[in-house]
C-alpha positions as CSV (number, residue, x, y, z in Angstrom):
1,M,-32.1,16.6,-7.4
2,D,-28.9,16.2,-9.9
3,S,-29.4,12.6,-11.0
4,R,-26.4,10.7,-12.5
5,K,-25.8,7.8,-14.4
6,I,-22.6,6.7,-12.3
7,V,-21.6,7.9,-9.0
8,I,-18.3,6.9,-7.8
9,I,-17.4,7.0,-3.6
10,G,-14.1,7.0,-3.1
11,S,-10.5,9.2,-4.9
12,G,-7.7,6.0,-3.8
13,P,-7.0,3.8,-6.5
14,A,-10.4,1.9,-6.8
15,G,-11.6,5.2,-7.6
16,L,-9.6,6.8,-9.6
17,T,-10.1,3.6,-12.3
18,A,-13.5,3.2,-12.1
19,A,-14.0,6.8,-12.5
20,I,-11.3,6.5,-16.1
21,Y,-12.7,3.5,-16.5
22,A,-17.0,5.2,-16.7
23,G,-15.1,8.1,-18.4
24,R,-14.7,6.0,-21.1
25,A,-17.3,5.2,-21.8
26,D,-19.3,8.3,-22.1
27,L,-20.7,7.5,-18.6
28,T,-20.1,11.4,-17.2
29,P,-19.0,9.2,-13.5
30,L,-18.8,12.0,-10.7
31,V,-16.4,11.2,-8.4
32,F,-16.8,12.1,-3.6
33,A,-13.2,11.7,-3.1
34,G,-13.8,12.6,0.3
35,R,-12.5,15.7,2.0
36,E,-9.0,14.1,2.4
37,P,-8.8,13.2,-1.6
38,G,-6.5,10.0,-2.8
39,G,-6.7,7.1,-0.4
40,Q,-3.9,5.2,1.7
41,L,-0.9,5.8,-1.2
42,M,-1.3,10.0,0.0
43,W,0.7,8.8,2.8
44,T,3.1,6.7,0.8
45,T,6.4,8.0,0.1
46,L,8.0,6.0,-2.9
47,V,6.2,3.2,-4.6
48,E,7.6,1.3,-6.3
49,N,5.1,-1.9,-7.4
50,Y,3.4,0.0,-9.1
51,P,3.8,-1.3,-12.7
52,G,5.2,1.5,-15.5
53,Y,7.2,3.4,-12.9
54,K,11.0,1.2,-12.7
55,D,12.1,3.8,-10.8
56,G,8.8,4.1,-9.1
57,I,6.8,7.4,-7.8
58,L,5.1,8.8,-4.8
59,G,2.3,8.2,-3.4
60,P,1.1,10.9,-3.9
61,D,2.5,12.3,-7.5
62,L,0.8,8.6,-8.4
63,M,-3.1,9.6,-7.4
64,F,-2.8,13.9,-8.9
65,E,-1.6,11.9,-12.3
66,M,-5.0,9.1,-12.1
67,T,-6.7,12.6,-10.8
68,E,-6.3,14.3,-13.9
69,Q,-6.7,11.0,-16.3
70,A,-9.9,10.5,-15.0
71,K,-10.7,14.6,-14.9
72,K,-9.7,14.0,-18.6
73,F,-11.6,11.6,-19.4
74,G,-15.2,13.6,-18.0
75,A,-14.7,12.4,-14.4
76,E,-16.8,15.3,-12.1
77,I,-14.7,15.2,-8.6
78,I,-15.5,16.2,-5.4
79,N,-13.9,16.7,-2.3
80,E,-17.4,16.2,0.1
81,D,-17.5,12.7,2.1
82,V,-20.1,11.1,2.0
83,V,-22.3,10.8,5.0
84,E,-25.8,9.0,3.8
85,V,-26.6,6.9,0.7
86,D,-30.3,4.8,0.9
87,F,-29.8,2.3,-1.7
88,T,-33.3,0.2,-0.9
89,K,-35.0,1.9,-3.7
90,K,-33.9,3.1,-7.8
91,P,-33.3,5.8,-8.2
92,F,-30.1,5.3,-5.6
93,M,-29.1,8.7,-3.6
94,V,-26.3,10.3,-2.3
95,R,-25.2,12.6,-0.1
96,S,-22.4,14.4,1.4
97,E,-22.2,17.2,3.3
98,K,-22.6,19.7,0.4
99,T,-25.1,17.7,-2.4
100,Q,-27.0,14.7,-2.6
101,V,-27.5,13.2,-6.1
102,E,-29.6,10.5,-7.7
103,A,-27.6,7.9,-9.1
104,D,-29.0,4.4,-11.6
105,S,-25.6,3.1,-10.0
106,V,-23.4,3.2,-7.8
107,I,-19.7,2.2,-7.0
108,V,-18.6,2.2,-3.6
109,A,-14.6,2.8,-2.8
110,V,-14.0,4.2,0.6
111,G,-11.2,2.1,1.6
112,S,-10.5,2.3,5.2
113,K,-9.4,4.0,7.6
114,P,-6.5,4.0,10.5
115,K,-6.9,2.1,13.3
116,A,-6.2,4.0,17.0
117,L,-4.7,3.0,19.8
118,G,-7.1,3.2,22.3
119,V,-4.9,4.3,25.3
120,P,-5.2,8.3,27.2
121,G,-3.5,11.0,25.5
122,E,-4.3,9.9,22.2
123,R,-6.6,12.3,21.3
124,E,-5.7,14.8,23.1
125,Y,-2.4,14.9,21.0
126,I,-3.2,14.0,18.2
127,G,-2.0,16.8,16.2
128,K,1.2,18.0,18.8
129,G,2.7,14.6,18.4
130,V,0.7,12.0,18.3
131,S,0.4,11.6,14.2
132,T,-0.7,8.3,11.8
133,C,1.3,10.0,8.6
134,A,5.0,10.5,8.6
135,T,4.8,11.5,5.3
136,C,2.9,14.7,6.3
137,D,4.8,15.2,9.5
138,A,8.0,14.2,9.1
139,P,9.9,17.0,9.4
140,F,8.2,18.4,12.0
141,F,10.7,16.4,13.3
142,R,13.5,17.1,13.2
143,D,16.6,16.3,14.4
144,K,13.6,15.4,17.4
145,S,13.2,11.6,18.8
146,V,9.4,9.8,17.9
147,I,8.2,6.0,18.4
148,V,6.7,3.8,16.2
149,V,3.9,1.9,17.3
150,G,3.2,-1.5,14.6
151,G,5.3,-4.1,13.9
152,G,3.4,-4.4,10.3
153,D,4.4,-2.5,6.4
154,A,2.9,0.3,6.9
155,A,4.9,0.9,10.4
156,M,8.0,0.4,8.5
157,E,7.5,2.8,5.9
158,E,6.3,5.6,8.9
159,S,9.5,4.5,10.0
160,L,11.9,4.5,7.6
161,V,10.4,7.7,6.7
162,L,10.8,9.4,9.9
163,S,14.7,8.1,9.7
164,K,15.3,11.2,7.2
165,F,14.6,13.8,9.8
166,A,14.9,12.7,13.7
167,K,17.5,11.9,15.5
168,E,16.5,8.7,16.4
169,V,13.1,6.1,16.1
170,T,12.7,3.1,18.0
171,M,9.3,0.9,16.7
172,I,7.3,-0.4,19.5
173,V,5.9,-3.3,18.7
174,R,3.6,-6.0,20.6
175,A,4.9,-9.1,18.9
176,S,7.6,-11.0,19.5
177,A,8.2,-10.5,15.6
178,F,7.5,-8.0,12.5
179,R,4.7,-9.0,10.3
180,A,5.9,-7.1,7.6
181,S,8.0,-7.8,4.4
182,A,10.8,-9.6,4.7
183,F,11.9,-6.8,1.8
184,M,10.7,-4.3,4.6
185,Q,12.3,-5.9,7.6
186,E,15.7,-5.9,5.9
187,K,15.9,-1.9,5.5
188,V,14.9,-0.9,8.6
189,K,17.8,-3.7,9.9
190,K,20.3,-1.5,8.1
191,N,18.8,1.4,8.9
192,E,21.2,3.0,12.0
193,K,19.0,5.2,12.9
194,I,16.1,2.7,14.0
195,K,15.6,0.7,17.0
196,I,13.0,-2.5,18.3
197,M,12.0,-2.8,21.0
198,F,9.5,-5.8,20.9
199,T,6.6,-7.4,23.1
200,T,6.5,-3.4,24.5
201,E,3.1,-1.5,24.7
202,V,2.5,1.8,25.1
203,T,-0.2,2.8,27.8
204,E,-0.5,6.2,27.8
205,I,0.9,9.3,26.2
206,H,2.1,12.3,27.9
207,G,2.5,16.0,26.7
208,E,2.2,19.5,28.0
209,Q,1.1,21.3,25.1
210,F,3.2,18.7,22.5
211,V,3.9,15.1,23.2
212,T,7.0,14.9,25.8
213,G,7.0,10.9,26.3
214,V,4.8,8.4,26.9
215,S,4.4,4.9,29.5
216,L,5.5,1.6,28.1
217,I,5.0,-1.8,29.8
218,N,6.3,-5.3,28.3
219,N,3.4,-7.5,27.5
220,Q,6.0,-10.7,28.3
221,T,7.9,-9.1,31.8
222,M,5.6,-6.7,32.6
223,Q,7.9,-4.3,33.7
224,K,6.8,-0.4,32.2
225,Q,9.6,2.4,31.8
226,E,8.1,5.9,30.7
227,F,9.8,6.9,27.4
228,P,10.9,10.8,26.3
229,C,9.5,10.8,22.7
230,N,8.7,14.0,20.8
231,G,5.9,12.4,19.0
232,V,4.3,9.4,17.9
233,F,3.0,7.2,14.6
234,I,0.4,5.4,15.0
235,A,0.7,2.7,12.4
236,I,-1.6,-0.6,13.8
237,G,-3.4,-1.2,10.5
238,H,-6.8,0.3,9.1
239,Y,-10.3,-0.3,10.0
240,P,-13.1,0.1,6.9
241,A,-14.3,3.2,6.2
242,S,-18.3,1.4,6.2
243,D,-20.3,3.4,9.1
244,F,-23.1,4.5,6.6
245,L,-23.5,1.5,5.3
246,K,-25.0,0.1,7.8
247,S,-28.2,-1.7,7.0
248,Q,-27.7,-1.2,3.3
249,L,-25.6,-2.8,2.0
250,D,-24.4,-7.0,3.8
251,L,-21.0,-6.3,6.3
252,N,-19.5,-9.3,7.6
253,E,-18.1,-8.9,11.2
254,R,-15.4,-6.6,10.8
255,G,-17.5,-4.3,8.6
256,Y,-15.7,-5.3,5.1
257,V,-19.1,-4.6,2.2
258,V,-19.8,-8.9,0.8
259,A,-18.5,-9.5,-2.3
260,P,-18.8,-12.8,-2.8
261,D,-17.7,-11.9,-6.4
262,G,-15.6,-9.5,-5.4
263,I,-17.1,-6.8,-6.9
264,S,-21.3,-7.0,-7.0
265,T,-22.9,-6.4,-3.7
266,S,-26.2,-7.5,-2.4
267,I,-27.8,-4.9,-5.0
268,Q,-27.8,-5.0,-8.3
269,G,-26.4,-1.7,-9.8
270,I,-24.2,-1.7,-6.5
271,Y,-20.8,-2.9,-6.6
272,V,-17.4,-2.0,-4.2
273,A,-13.8,-2.4,-4.8
274,G,-10.4,-1.9,-2.7
275,D,-9.8,-1.8,0.0
276,V,-13.3,-1.5,2.1
277,E,-13.6,-5.2,0.0
278,D,-10.6,-6.4,0.2
279,Y,-8.9,-6.6,3.5
280,R,-5.7,-9.3,2.6
281,Y,-4.1,-8.0,-0.4
282,R,-4.5,-4.0,0.7
283,Q,-2.8,-3.1,-2.6
284,A,-2.9,-0.5,-5.7
285,I,-2.4,-2.6,-7.9
286,T,-5.2,-5.4,-6.7
287,A,-6.8,-2.0,-6.1
288,A,-6.8,-0.4,-9.2
289,A,-8.3,-3.7,-10.7
290,K,-11.1,-3.6,-9.1
291,G,-12.0,-0.7,-9.6
292,C,-11.9,-1.6,-13.1
293,K,-14.4,-4.5,-13.1
294,A,-16.5,-2.6,-10.7
295,A,-16.3,0.6,-14.1
296,F,-17.2,-2.2,-16.3
297,E,-20.1,-5.2,-14.2
298,A,-21.3,-1.5,-13.7
299,E,-21.6,-0.3,-17.8
300,N,-23.0,-3.8,-18.3
301,Y,-25.9,-3.4,-15.9
302,L,-26.7,0.1,-17.3
303,E,-26.5,-0.5,-20.8
304,G,-28.5,-4.1,-19.2
305,N,-31.0,-2.1,-17.9
306,R,-30.9,0.5,-21.1
307,V,-30.9,4.2,-18.7
């Protein structure tokens, strides 16, 4: 079995920053990037709040640069999902679909995944009009009518991207007000293509070969209506991708890894970084900072244990 000083699980800003620092420390990190590498920034258009890019940078471009930087310093990257870990004994074991390795230290930076609505038709029409990624799929909806479900910054971003292609975009917001930042709200409100329906929920998604519309209900008046559309973009939040960590690390009631100092887990030698632990800030810059800290802690642990 292959043996490594450090294994990093995840390839968003947290995982790749950890890989850069671990690589510069001559630890030759192995990164399990997942089958969809790059994290949530792969679904983001212009990133305007990451330091060093005064004119902004596209999310996928930022992740590409970080990946190449990690490789430059010796990181090996495998595009496979981790399905099992064993942190009960040392060296630790990490296994993906095709690869199994032993590790003296592990940084968990798997991030989070989009939440689903859980309504009839949602699963059936994934890829046939239902999407969680406007950046990926917006060009397929040129001159068509779409809805975006959600009222936070993610929903705003999806709506703005779609407005460049779609004929009209309708935001379906369960609450009576947005949860998004004032800056993002202002951008959406100025966009003439974007309409807003508050206190409204999707109860079913309809279609034939592709999506043809949704059933809506006003959760205040209980009035129902059928709403024709060609696409449904779901942006209602995320959940930590921590299923494979159950029984291995301390998780809170929502499934996020518990780390009292934001980095150290319940097991010495196992560290955490990014959205799988941080459910408050969820920013690329905070995730990158945690990745840096996790790499330092792993290096100190390895030196202290003379690995």
